[in-house]
HTML snippet that shows the backbone in 3Dmol.js (N, CA, C, O; Angstrom):
<script src="https://3Dmol.org/build/3Dmol-min.js"></script>
<div id="view" style="width:600px;height:400px;position:relative"></div>
<script>
const pdb = `
ATOM      1  N   MET A   1     -10.226  -2.123   3.868  1.00  0.00           N
ATOM      2  CA  MET A   1     -10.250  -3.816   3.216  1.00  0.00           C
ATOM      3  C   MET A   1     -11.645  -4.753   3.090  1.00  0.00           C
ATOM      4  O   MET A   1     -12.662  -4.754   3.784  1.00  0.00           O
ATOM      5  N   LYS A   2     -11.265  -5.546   1.921  1.00  0.00           N
ATOM      6  CA  LYS A   2     -12.638  -6.349   1.889  1.00  0.00           C
ATOM      7  C   LYS A   2     -11.949  -7.635   1.169  1.00  0.00           C
ATOM      8  O   LYS A   2     -11.123  -7.780   0.268  1.00  0.00           O
ATOM      9  N   ALA A   3     -12.620  -8.405   1.923  1.00  0.00           N
ATOM     10  CA  ALA A   3     -12.243 -10.117   1.871  1.00  0.00           C
ATOM     11  C   ALA A   3     -13.486 -10.836   1.060  1.00  0.00           C
ATOM     12  O   ALA A   3     -14.640 -10.618   1.428  1.00  0.00           O
ATOM     13  N   ILE A   4     -13.265 -11.523   0.172  1.00  0.00           N
ATOM     14  CA  ILE A   4     -14.565 -12.595  -0.641  1.00  0.00           C
ATOM     15  C   ILE A   4     -14.301 -13.864  -1.233  1.00  0.00           C
ATOM     16  O   ILE A   4     -14.050 -14.242  -2.377  1.00  0.00           O
ATOM     17  N   ALA A   5     -14.450 -14.486   0.033  1.00  0.00           N
ATOM     18  CA  ALA A   5     -14.039 -16.494  -0.197  1.00  0.00           C
ATOM     19  C   ALA A   5     -14.804 -16.528  -1.715  1.00  0.00           C
ATOM     20  O   ALA A   5     -15.900 -16.102  -2.080  1.00  0.00           O
ATOM     21  N   GLU A   6     -13.668 -17.265  -2.455  1.00  0.00           N
ATOM     22  CA  GLU A   6     -13.945 -17.475  -3.427  1.00  0.00           C
ATOM     23  C   GLU A   6     -14.292 -19.302  -3.698  1.00  0.00           C
ATOM     24  O   GLU A   6     -15.256 -19.954  -3.297  1.00  0.00           O
ATOM     25  N   GLN A   7     -12.893 -19.826  -4.662  1.00  0.00           N
ATOM     26  CA  GLN A   7     -13.067 -21.369  -4.171  1.00  0.00           C
ATOM     27  C   GLN A   7     -12.863 -21.693  -3.425  1.00  0.00           C
ATOM     28  O   GLN A   7     -12.312 -20.881  -2.682  1.00  0.00           O
ATOM     29  N   GLU A   8     -13.054 -23.027  -2.886  1.00  0.00           N
ATOM     30  CA  GLU A   8     -12.550 -23.362  -1.613  1.00  0.00           C
ATOM     31  C   GLU A   8     -10.936 -23.485  -1.586  1.00  0.00           C
ATOM     32  O   GLU A   8     -10.213 -23.992  -2.444  1.00  0.00           O
ATOM     33  N   GLY A   9     -10.456 -22.679   0.047  1.00  0.00           N
ATOM     34  CA  GLY A   9      -9.509 -22.377   0.036  1.00  0.00           C
ATOM     35  C   GLY A   9      -8.659 -20.986  -0.337  1.00  0.00           C
ATOM     36  O   GLY A   9      -7.610 -20.575   0.159  1.00  0.00           O
ATOM     37  N   THR A  10      -9.524 -20.390  -1.430  1.00  0.00           N
ATOM     38  CA  THR A  10      -9.411 -18.731  -1.750  1.00  0.00           C
ATOM     39  C   THR A  10     -10.046 -17.663  -1.531  1.00  0.00           C
ATOM     40  O   THR A  10     -11.204 -17.324  -1.773  1.00  0.00           O
ATOM     41  N   ILE A  11      -8.806 -16.942  -0.839  1.00  0.00           N
ATOM     42  CA  ILE A  11     -10.300 -15.775  -0.705  1.00  0.00           C
ATOM     43  C   ILE A  11      -9.355 -14.433  -1.291  1.00  0.00           C
ATOM     44  O   ILE A  11      -8.167 -14.241  -1.031  1.00  0.00           O
ATOM     45  N   GLN A  12     -10.108 -13.704  -2.023  1.00  0.00           N
ATOM     46  CA  GLN A  12     -10.055 -12.460  -2.637  1.00  0.00           C
ATOM     47  C   GLN A  12      -9.888 -11.317  -2.202  1.00  0.00           C
ATOM     48  O   GLN A  12     -10.866 -10.582  -2.341  1.00  0.00           O
ATOM     49  N   ILE A  13      -8.376 -10.575  -1.380  1.00  0.00           N
ATOM     50  CA  ILE A  13      -8.375  -9.194  -0.818  1.00  0.00           C
ATOM     51  C   ILE A  13      -8.582  -7.966  -1.434  1.00  0.00           C
ATOM     52  O   ILE A  13      -7.770  -7.706  -2.322  1.00  0.00           O
ATOM     53  N   THR A  14      -9.404  -7.176  -1.221  1.00  0.00           N
ATOM     54  CA  THR A  14      -9.425  -6.224  -1.871  1.00  0.00           C
ATOM     55  C   THR A  14      -8.791  -4.971  -0.844  1.00  0.00           C
ATOM     56  O   THR A  14      -9.429  -4.857   0.202  1.00  0.00           O
ATOM     57  N   MET A  15      -7.728  -4.105  -0.990  1.00  0.00           N
ATOM     58  CA  MET A  15      -6.874  -3.645   0.000  1.00  0.00           C
ATOM     59  C   MET A  15      -6.115  -1.929  -0.902  1.00  0.00           C
ATOM     60  O   MET A  15      -5.378  -1.671  -1.853  1.00  0.00           O
ATOM     61  N   THR A  16      -6.944  -1.119   0.227  1.00  0.00           N
ATOM     62  CA  THR A  16      -5.972   0.320  -0.353  1.00  0.00           C
ATOM     63  C   THR A  16      -4.668   0.179  -0.631  1.00  0.00           C
ATOM     64  O   THR A  16      -4.149  -0.876  -0.268  1.00  0.00           O
ATOM     65  N   SER A  17      -3.689   1.355  -1.446  1.00  0.00           N
ATOM     66  CA  SER A  17      -2.505   1.247  -1.183  1.00  0.00           C
ATOM     67  C   SER A  17      -2.259   1.774   0.509  1.00  0.00           C
ATOM     68  O   SER A  17      -1.163   1.563   1.029  1.00  0.00           O
ATOM     69  N   GLU A  18      -2.802   2.112   0.890  1.00  0.00           N
ATOM     70  CA  GLU A  18      -1.894   2.828   2.026  1.00  0.00           C
ATOM     71  C   GLU A  18      -2.184   1.036   3.112  1.00  0.00           C
ATOM     72  O   GLU A  18      -1.348   0.586   3.895  1.00  0.00           O
ATOM     73  N   GLU A  19      -3.069   0.613   2.909  1.00  0.00           N
ATOM     74  CA  GLU A  19      -3.579  -0.907   3.978  1.00  0.00           C
ATOM     75  C   GLU A  19      -2.351  -1.580   3.022  1.00  0.00           C
ATOM     76  O   GLU A  19      -1.333  -1.575   3.714  1.00  0.00           O
ATOM     77  N   VAL A  20      -2.112  -2.073   1.883  1.00  0.00           N
ATOM     78  CA  VAL A  20      -0.995  -2.783   1.395  1.00  0.00           C
ATOM     79  C   VAL A  20       0.349  -2.639   1.701  1.00  0.00           C
ATOM     80  O   VAL A  20       1.100  -3.575   1.973  1.00  0.00           O
ATOM     81  N   ALA A  21       0.828  -0.792   1.631  1.00  0.00           N
ATOM     82  CA  ALA A  21       1.943  -0.810   2.295  1.00  0.00           C
ATOM     83  C   ALA A  21       1.690  -1.200   3.619  1.00  0.00           C
ATOM     84  O   ALA A  21       1.083  -2.179   3.185  1.00  0.00           O
ATOM     85  N   THR A  22       1.606  -1.322   4.708  1.00  0.00           N
ATOM     86  CA  THR A  22       1.455  -1.430   5.825  1.00  0.00           C
ATOM     87  C   THR A  22       1.569  -2.853   5.896  1.00  0.00           C
ATOM     88  O   THR A  22       2.461  -3.393   6.550  1.00  0.00           O
ATOM     89  N   LEU A  23       0.312  -3.768   4.961  1.00  0.00           N
ATOM     90  CA  LEU A  23       0.663  -4.917   5.712  1.00  0.00           C
ATOM     91  C   LEU A  23       2.459  -5.116   5.198  1.00  0.00           C
ATOM     92  O   LEU A  23       3.181  -5.721   5.990  1.00  0.00           O
ATOM     93  N   VAL A  24       3.140  -4.532   3.752  1.00  0.00           N
ATOM     94  CA  VAL A  24       4.319  -4.832   3.653  1.00  0.00           C
ATOM     95  C   VAL A  24       5.251  -5.088   4.519  1.00  0.00           C
ATOM     96  O   VAL A  24       5.989  -6.073   4.552  1.00  0.00           O
ATOM     97  N   ASP A  25       5.185  -3.525   5.746  1.00  0.00           N
ATOM     98  CA  ASP A  25       5.922  -3.494   6.366  1.00  0.00           C
ATOM     99  C   ASP A  25       5.673  -4.372   7.453  1.00  0.00           C
ATOM    100  O   ASP A  25       6.612  -5.133   7.686  1.00  0.00           O
ATOM    101  N   LEU A  26       4.852  -4.465   8.056  1.00  0.00           N
ATOM    102  CA  LEU A  26       4.209  -5.836   8.844  1.00  0.00           C
ATOM    103  C   LEU A  26       4.460  -7.467   8.653  1.00  0.00           C
ATOM    104  O   LEU A  26       4.479  -8.417   9.435  1.00  0.00           O
ATOM    105  N   CYS A  27       4.646  -7.312   7.185  1.00  0.00           N
ATOM    106  CA  CYS A  27       5.135  -8.619   6.739  1.00  0.00           C
ATOM    107  C   CYS A  27       6.682  -9.103   7.146  1.00  0.00           C
ATOM    108  O   CYS A  27       7.183 -10.091   7.681  1.00  0.00           O
ATOM    109  N   TYR A  28       7.267  -7.530   6.447  1.00  0.00           N
ATOM    110  CA  TYR A  28       8.834  -7.460   6.807  1.00  0.00           C
ATOM    111  C   TYR A  28       9.550  -7.430   8.712  1.00  0.00           C
ATOM    112  O   TYR A  28      10.594  -7.800   9.250  1.00  0.00           O
ATOM    113  N   ALA A  29       8.403  -6.839   9.116  1.00  0.00           N
ATOM    114  CA  ALA A  29       8.812  -6.443  10.786  1.00  0.00           C
ATOM    115  C   ALA A  29       8.744  -8.140  11.530  1.00  0.00           C
ATOM    116  O   ALA A  29       9.652  -8.498  12.280  1.00  0.00           O
ATOM    117  N   ALA A  30       7.550  -9.078  11.198  1.00  0.00           N
ATOM    118  CA  ALA A  30       7.070 -10.096  11.240  1.00  0.00           C
ATOM    119  C   ALA A  30       7.773 -11.204  11.155  1.00  0.00           C
ATOM    120  O   ALA A  30       7.619 -12.267  11.756  1.00  0.00           O
ATOM    121  N   ALA A  31       9.003 -10.713   9.923  1.00  0.00           N
ATOM    122  CA  ALA A  31       9.752 -11.933   9.390  1.00  0.00           C
ATOM    123  C   ALA A  31      11.294 -11.762  10.289  1.00  0.00           C
ATOM    124  O   ALA A  31      12.228 -12.554  10.168  1.00  0.00           O
ATOM    125  N   ALA A  32      11.297 -10.587  11.166  1.00  0.00           N
ATOM    126  CA  ALA A  32      12.288 -10.044  12.142  1.00  0.00           C
ATOM    127  C   ALA A  32      12.471 -10.243  13.232  1.00  0.00           C
ATOM    128  O   ALA A  32      13.507  -9.964  13.836  1.00  0.00           O
ATOM    129  N   SER A  33      11.215 -10.912  13.812  1.00  0.00           N
ATOM    130  CA  SER A  33      10.758 -11.023  15.264  1.00  0.00           C
ATOM    131  C   SER A  33      10.962 -12.471  15.399  1.00  0.00           C
ATOM    132  O   SER A  33      10.889 -13.474  14.689  1.00  0.00           O
ATOM    133  N   ASP A  34      11.363 -12.030  17.104  1.00  0.00           N
ATOM    134  CA  ASP A  34      11.883 -13.528  17.724  1.00  0.00           C
ATOM    135  C   ASP A  34      10.359 -14.440  17.865  1.00  0.00           C
ATOM    136  O   ASP A  34      10.420 -15.478  18.525  1.00  0.00           O
ATOM    137  N   LEU A  35       9.302 -14.132  17.381  1.00  0.00           N
ATOM    138  CA  LEU A  35       8.106 -14.596  17.643  1.00  0.00           C
ATOM    139  C   LEU A  35       7.551 -15.409  17.007  1.00  0.00           C
ATOM    140  O   LEU A  35       6.517 -15.881  17.481  1.00  0.00           O
ATOM    141  N   ILE A  36       8.114 -15.955  15.469  1.00  0.00           N
ATOM    142  CA  ILE A  36       8.200 -16.886  15.110  1.00  0.00           C
ATOM    143  C   ILE A  36       9.097 -18.223  14.947  1.00  0.00           C
ATOM    144  O   ILE A  36      10.302 -18.382  14.751  1.00  0.00           O
ATOM    145  N   PRO A  37       8.043 -19.095  15.104  1.00  0.00           N
ATOM    146  CA  PRO A  37       8.565 -20.651  15.349  1.00  0.00           C
ATOM    147  C   PRO A  37       9.998 -20.641  14.655  1.00  0.00           C
ATOM    148  O   PRO A  37       9.758 -20.308  13.495  1.00  0.00           O
ATOM    149  N   ARG A  38      11.404 -20.846  14.792  1.00  0.00           N
ATOM    150  CA  ARG A  38      12.726 -21.044  14.129  1.00  0.00           C
ATOM    151  C   ARG A  38      12.579 -23.012  13.625  1.00  0.00           C
ATOM    152  O   ARG A  38      13.534 -23.685  13.236  1.00  0.00           O
ATOM    153  N   ARG A  39      11.586 -23.362  13.744  1.00  0.00           N
ATOM    154  CA  ARG A  39      11.183 -25.010  13.209  1.00  0.00           C
ATOM    155  C   ARG A  39      11.289 -24.526  11.054  1.00  0.00           C
ATOM    156  O   ARG A  39      10.641 -23.803  10.297  1.00  0.00           O
ATOM    157  N   ARG A  40      12.492 -25.463  10.923  1.00  0.00           N
ATOM    158  CA  ARG A  40      12.536 -25.221   9.454  1.00  0.00           C
ATOM    159  C   ARG A  40      10.758 -24.824   8.309  1.00  0.00           C
ATOM    160  O   ARG A  40      10.449 -23.962   7.487  1.00  0.00           O
ATOM    161  N   ASP A  41      10.202 -25.787   8.803  1.00  0.00           N
ATOM    162  CA  ASP A  41       8.863 -25.532   7.873  1.00  0.00           C
ATOM    163  C   ASP A  41       8.217 -24.466   7.954  1.00  0.00           C
ATOM    164  O   ASP A  41       7.612 -24.085   6.952  1.00  0.00           O
ATOM    165  N   SER A  42       8.156 -23.496   9.487  1.00  0.00           N
ATOM    166  CA  SER A  42       7.709 -22.338   9.514  1.00  0.00           C
ATOM    167  C   SER A  42       8.595 -21.167   8.982  1.00  0.00           C
ATOM    168  O   SER A  42       8.113 -20.099   8.603  1.00  0.00           O
ATOM    169  N   GLN A  43      10.156 -21.500   8.984  1.00  0.00           N
ATOM    170  CA  GLN A  43      10.446 -21.015   8.313  1.00  0.00           C
ATOM    171  C   GLN A  43      10.477 -20.589   6.603  1.00  0.00           C
ATOM    172  O   GLN A  43      10.436 -19.532   5.974  1.00  0.00           O
ATOM    173  N   LEU A  44      10.555 -21.777   6.327  1.00  0.00           N
ATOM    174  CA  LEU A  44      10.002 -21.905   4.861  1.00  0.00           C
ATOM    175  C   LEU A  44       8.915 -21.094   4.429  1.00  0.00           C
ATOM    176  O   LEU A  44       8.924 -20.123   3.673  1.00  0.00           O
ATOM    177  N   ARG A  45       7.959 -21.658   5.044  1.00  0.00           N
ATOM    178  CA  ARG A  45       6.469 -20.832   4.434  1.00  0.00           C
ATOM    179  C   ARG A  45       6.450 -19.288   4.617  1.00  0.00           C
ATOM    180  O   ARG A  45       5.851 -18.535   3.849  1.00  0.00           O
ATOM    181  N   VAL A  46       7.280 -18.816   5.891  1.00  0.00           N
ATOM    182  CA  VAL A  46       7.912 -17.183   5.842  1.00  0.00           C
ATOM    183  C   VAL A  46       8.079 -16.649   4.507  1.00  0.00           C
ATOM    184  O   VAL A  46       7.455 -15.982   3.682  1.00  0.00           O
ATOM    185  N   ASN A  47       9.362 -17.321   4.675  1.00  0.00           N
ATOM    186  CA  ASN A  47      10.165 -17.063   3.493  1.00  0.00           C
ATOM    187  C   ASN A  47       9.363 -16.890   2.257  1.00  0.00           C
ATOM    188  O   ASN A  47       9.507 -15.935   1.494  1.00  0.00           O
ATOM    189  N   ARG A  48       8.313 -18.077   2.055  1.00  0.00           N
ATOM    190  CA  ARG A  48       7.800 -18.174   0.611  1.00  0.00           C
ATOM    191  C   ARG A  48       6.782 -16.791   0.649  1.00  0.00           C
ATOM    192  O   ARG A  48       6.860 -16.141  -0.393  1.00  0.00           O
ATOM    193  N   PHE A  49       5.777 -16.194   1.744  1.00  0.00           N
ATOM    194  CA  PHE A  49       4.781 -15.734   1.573  1.00  0.00           C
ATOM    195  C   PHE A  49       5.751 -14.359   1.258  1.00  0.00           C
ATOM    196  O   PHE A  49       5.484 -13.568   0.354  1.00  0.00           O
ATOM    197  N   LEU A  50       6.747 -14.244   2.034  1.00  0.00           N
ATOM    198  CA  LEU A  50       7.736 -13.035   1.959  1.00  0.00           C
ATOM    199  C   LEU A  50       8.365 -12.608   0.223  1.00  0.00           C
ATOM    200  O   LEU A  50       8.503 -11.520  -0.334  1.00  0.00           O
ATOM    201  N   ASP A  51       8.601 -13.870  -0.182  1.00  0.00           N
ATOM    202  CA  ASP A  51       8.898 -13.771  -1.482  1.00  0.00           C
ATOM    203  C   ASP A  51       7.832 -13.185  -2.520  1.00  0.00           C
ATOM    204  O   ASP A  51       8.077 -12.452  -3.478  1.00  0.00           O
ATOM    205  N   ASP A  52       6.532 -13.703  -2.086  1.00  0.00           N
ATOM    206  CA  ASP A  52       5.256 -13.136  -2.907  1.00  0.00           C
ATOM    207  C   ASP A  52       5.128 -12.142  -3.000  1.00  0.00           C
ATOM    208  O   ASP A  52       4.940 -11.608  -4.093  1.00  0.00           O
ATOM    209  N   VAL A  53       5.201 -11.250  -1.433  1.00  0.00           N
ATOM    210  CA  VAL A  53       5.545 -10.126  -0.816  1.00  0.00           C
ATOM    211  C   VAL A  53       5.893  -9.399  -2.048  1.00  0.00           C
ATOM    212  O   VAL A  53       5.111  -8.972  -2.898  1.00  0.00           O
ATOM    213  N   GLN A  54       7.407  -9.306  -2.019  1.00  0.00           N
ATOM    214  CA  GLN A  54       8.817  -8.923  -2.526  1.00  0.00           C
ATOM    215  C   GLN A  54       8.360  -8.830  -3.888  1.00  0.00           C
ATOM    216  O   GLN A  54       8.326  -7.734  -4.447  1.00  0.00           O
ATOM    217  N   CYS A  55       8.032  -9.809  -4.426  1.00  0.00           N
ATOM    218  CA  CYS A  55       7.600  -9.636  -6.222  1.00  0.00           C
ATOM    219  C   CYS A  55       6.337  -8.992  -6.387  1.00  0.00           C
ATOM    220  O   CYS A  55       6.314  -8.360  -7.443  1.00  0.00           O
ATOM    221  N   ASN A  56       5.124  -8.911  -5.636  1.00  0.00           N
ATOM    222  CA  ASN A  56       3.920  -8.536  -6.290  1.00  0.00           C
ATOM    223  C   ASN A  56       3.542  -6.974  -5.557  1.00  0.00           C
ATOM    224  O   ASN A  56       2.813  -6.147  -6.106  1.00  0.00           O
ATOM    225  N   LEU A  57       4.221  -6.770  -4.170  1.00  0.00           N
ATOM    226  CA  LEU A  57       3.054  -5.605  -3.493  1.00  0.00           C
ATOM    227  C   LEU A  57       4.400  -4.583  -3.159  1.00  0.00           C
ATOM    228  O   LEU A  57       4.371  -3.359  -3.282  1.00  0.00           O
ATOM    229  N   PHE A  58       5.651  -5.434  -2.682  1.00  0.00           N
ATOM    230  CA  PHE A  58       6.874  -4.235  -2.559  1.00  0.00           C
ATOM    231  C   PHE A  58       6.910  -2.852  -3.024  1.00  0.00           C
ATOM    232  O   PHE A  58       6.868  -1.796  -2.392  1.00  0.00           O
ATOM    233  N   GLU A  59       7.011  -3.137  -4.474  1.00  0.00           N
ATOM    234  CA  GLU A  59       7.259  -2.129  -5.166  1.00  0.00           C
ATOM    235  C   GLU A  59       6.005  -0.823  -5.012  1.00  0.00           C
ATOM    236  O   GLU A  59       6.239   0.385  -5.055  1.00  0.00           O
ATOM    237  N   GLY A  60       5.272  -1.180  -4.911  1.00  0.00           N
ATOM    238  CA  GLY A  60       4.068  -0.443  -4.761  1.00  0.00           C
ATOM    239  C   GLY A  60       3.723   0.124  -3.970  1.00  0.00           C
ATOM    240  O   GLY A  60       3.176   1.226  -4.012  1.00  0.00           O
ATOM    241  N   ALA A  61       4.189  -1.062  -2.335  1.00  0.00           N
ATOM    242  CA  ALA A  61       4.361   0.153  -1.278  1.00  0.00           C
ATOM    243  C   ALA A  61       5.162   1.039  -0.932  1.00  0.00           C
ATOM    244  O   ALA A  61       5.321   1.756   0.056  1.00  0.00           O
ATOM    245  N   GLN A  62       5.800   0.830  -2.212  1.00  0.00           N
ATOM    246  CA  GLN A  62       7.846   1.705  -1.569  1.00  0.00           C
ATOM    247  C   GLN A  62       7.237   3.017  -2.417  1.00  0.00           C
ATOM    248  O   GLN A  62       7.489   4.189  -2.136  1.00  0.00           O
ATOM    249  N   GLN A  63       6.460   2.607  -3.410  1.00  0.00           N
ATOM    250  CA  GLN A  63       5.896   4.192  -3.914  1.00  0.00           C
ATOM    251  C   GLN A  63       5.050   4.288  -2.853  1.00  0.00           C
ATOM    252  O   GLN A  63       5.674   4.821  -1.936  1.00  0.00           O
ATOM    253  N   PHE A  64       4.111   4.074  -2.580  1.00  0.00           N
ATOM    254  CA  PHE A  64       3.281   4.601  -1.596  1.00  0.00           C
ATOM    255  C   PHE A  64       4.107   5.715  -0.672  1.00  0.00           C
ATOM    256  O   PHE A  64       4.286   6.932  -0.719  1.00  0.00           O
ATOM    257  N   TRP A  65       4.404   4.900  -0.031  1.00  0.00           N
ATOM    258  CA  TRP A  65       5.604   5.250   1.175  1.00  0.00           C
ATOM    259  C   TRP A  65       6.478   6.927   0.710  1.00  0.00           C
ATOM    260  O   TRP A  65       6.583   8.017   1.272  1.00  0.00           O
ATOM    261  N   GLN A  66       6.962   6.342  -0.597  1.00  0.00           N
ATOM    262  CA  GLN A  66       7.760   7.789  -0.880  1.00  0.00           C
ATOM    263  C   GLN A  66       6.445   8.700  -1.850  1.00  0.00           C
ATOM    264  O   GLN A  66       7.101   9.296  -2.704  1.00  0.00           O
ATOM    265  N   GLN A  67       5.628   8.887  -1.970  1.00  0.00           N
ATOM    266  CA  GLN A  67       4.531   9.846  -2.037  1.00  0.00           C
ATOM    267  C   GLN A  67       3.935  10.695  -0.336  1.00  0.00           C
ATOM    268  O   GLN A  67       3.893  11.849   0.089  1.00  0.00           O
ATOM    269  N   ARG A  68       3.679   9.748   0.026  1.00  0.00           N
ATOM    270  CA  ARG A  68       3.523  10.114   1.456  1.00  0.00           C
ATOM    271  C   ARG A  68       4.517  10.759   2.143  1.00  0.00           C
ATOM    272  O   ARG A  68       4.277  11.548   3.057  1.00  0.00           O
ATOM    273  N   GLY A  69       5.617  10.477   1.765  1.00  0.00           N
ATOM    274  CA  GLY A  69       6.501  11.222   2.246  1.00  0.00           C
ATOM    275  C   GLY A  69       6.757  12.907   1.427  1.00  0.00           C
ATOM    276  O   GLY A  69       6.885  13.904   2.138  1.00  0.00           O
ATOM    277  N   ARG A  70       6.786  12.974   0.382  1.00  0.00           N
ATOM    278  CA  ARG A  70       6.912  14.236  -0.870  1.00  0.00           C
ATOM    279  C   ARG A  70       5.645  14.906  -0.446  1.00  0.00           C
ATOM    280  O   ARG A  70       5.628  16.128  -0.589  1.00  0.00           O
ATOM    281  N   SER A  71       4.128  14.088   0.261  1.00  0.00           N
ATOM    282  CA  SER A  71       3.332  15.112   0.615  1.00  0.00           C
ATOM    283  C   SER A  71       3.198  15.717   1.598  1.00  0.00           C
ATOM    284  O   SER A  71       2.732  16.856   1.599  1.00  0.00           O
ATOM    285  N   THR A  72       3.609  15.041   2.748  1.00  0.00           N
ATOM    286  CA  THR A  72       3.623  15.598   4.473  1.00  0.00           C
ATOM    287  C   THR A  72       5.148  16.854   4.417  1.00  0.00           C
ATOM    288  O   THR A  72       5.288  17.693   5.307  1.00  0.00           O
ATOM    289  N   ALA A  73       6.275  16.715   3.053  1.00  0.00           N
ATOM    290  CA  ALA A  73       7.116  17.162   3.512  1.00  0.00           C
ATOM    291  C   ALA A  73       7.102  18.722   2.888  1.00  0.00           C
ATOM    292  O   ALA A  73       7.838  19.635   3.263  1.00  0.00           O
ATOM    293  N   ALA A  74       5.948  18.801   1.709  1.00  0.00           N
ATOM    294  CA  ALA A  74       5.499  19.924   1.332  1.00  0.00           C
ATOM    295  C   ALA A  74       4.216  21.123   1.957  1.00  0.00           C
ATOM    296  O   ALA A  74       4.000  22.170   1.345  1.00  0.00           O
TER     297      ALA A  74
END
`;
const viewer = $3Dmol.createViewer("view");
viewer.addModel(pdb, "pdb");
viewer.setStyle({}, {cartoon: {color: "spectrum"}});
viewer.zoomTo();
viewer.render();
</script>
């Protein structure tokens, strides 16, 4: 993983497919966790982030784990 600071408040992150797939898994596990505050603002922030993850990363992560499963089954 590599992170590069861009313009103020923005960071560009480059990740391998495995890192992205792991990030997606961790996001969904964290969202189901009791450790996230139940305050409305916290829940809205988490839900917005999960929506972004779902729209931008989920499909690629799912493909990675499917390919990994096929290669370990062979």
